[in-house]
C-alpha positions in Angstrom: 88.5 -14.9 -88.6 90.8 -17.7 -87.8 90.2 -20.2 -84.7 92.0 -18.8 -81.7 94.1 -21.5 -80.4 96.0 -22.4 -77.4 99.1 -22.1 -79.4 98.2 -18.4 -80.0 97.3 -17.7 -76.6 100.6 -19.2 -75.2 102.5 -17.0 -77.6 102.7 -14.2 -75.1 100.3 -15.4 -72.3 97.8 -12.8 -72.8 94.2 -13.8 -74.1 93.7 -11.7 -77.2 90.4 -13.2 -78.7 87.9 -10.9 -80.2 84.3 -11.0 -79.4 82.6 -13.8 -81.4 85.9 -15.2 -82.3 85.8 -19.1 -82.6 88.0 -20.7 -80.1 89.4 -24.3 -79.9 88.2 -26.8 -77.2 91.6 -26.4 -75.2 90.9 -22.8 -74.9 87.3 -23.2 -73.9 87.9 -25.9 -71.6 90.8 -24.0 -69.9 88.6 -21.0 -69.2 85.9 -23.4 -67.8 88.3 -25.2 -65.4 90.4 -22.2 -64.0 87.5 -21.6 -61.4 84.2 -22.4 -60.8 82.4 -20.7 -63.8 79.3 -18.6 -63.3 76.0 -18.8 -65.4 75.6 -16.1 -68.1 73.2 -13.5 -67.5 70.1 -14.9 -69.6 69.2 -11.6 -71.2 73.0 -11.4 -72.5 73.0 -14.7 -73.7 69.7 -14.3 -75.7 71.4 -11.2 -77.3 74.5 -13.0 -77.9 72.8 -15.7 -79.5 70.9 -13.4 -81.9 74.4 -11.5 -82.7 76.1 -14.9 -83.5 72.9 -16.1 -85.2 73.2 -19.5 -83.8 71.8 -21.0 -80.6 74.1 -21.8 -77.7 73.8 -25.2 -75.9 76.0 -24.1 -73.3 77.5 -20.4 -72.1 79.4 -19.3 -69.2 81.3 -16.7 -67.4 84.7 -17.5 -66.3 84.8 -17.4 -62.5 87.1 -14.4 -62.1 86.1 -10.7 -62.5 87.8 -9.3 -65.7 86.8 -5.4 -65.2 83.7 -3.5 -64.2 81.1 -1.7 -66.4 80.3 2.1 -65.6 77.9 1.2 -63.3 80.1 -0.9 -61.2 78.8 -4.3 -62.0 81.6 -6.9 -62.5 82.0 -8.1 -66.4 83.6 -11.7 -66.9 85.2 -13.2 -70.1 82.6 -15.4 -71.2 82.4 -18.3 -73.7 79.7 -20.4 -75.5 79.5 -23.8 -77.3 77.0 -24.7 -80.3 75.3 -27.8 -81.0 77.6 -28.3 -84.0 80.7 -28.4 -81.7 82.0 -24.9 -82.2 83.2 -22.7 -79.3 83.2 -19.2 -79.2 84.7 -16.3 -76.9 81.4 -14.2 -76.4 83.2 -11.0 -74.9 82.9 -9.4 -71.5 79.5 -10.1 -69.9 77.4 -10.1 -66.6 77.0 -13.3 -64.8 73.4 -14.1 -63.6 72.3 -12.9 -60.4 
């Protein structure tokens, strides 16, 4: 899967990265800076690290609710950075309580 870039995002203005797709640093920083971010739920972070097969040095939920799960909990676009300097879209996750 190729890296999701700002140019791809700006093509139609709709964020279309797939879960675990690598994103460039500009996408990551834009999502971090839009609103104050939330910490990612720690159980979700551990599960995501296992699925990615790498340790995240930083992970966050974008500070705006994207949707709600079946129980009514808010879900956020979530992102992570690895020690090797790669950035990933982690999918829709819960923020830490």
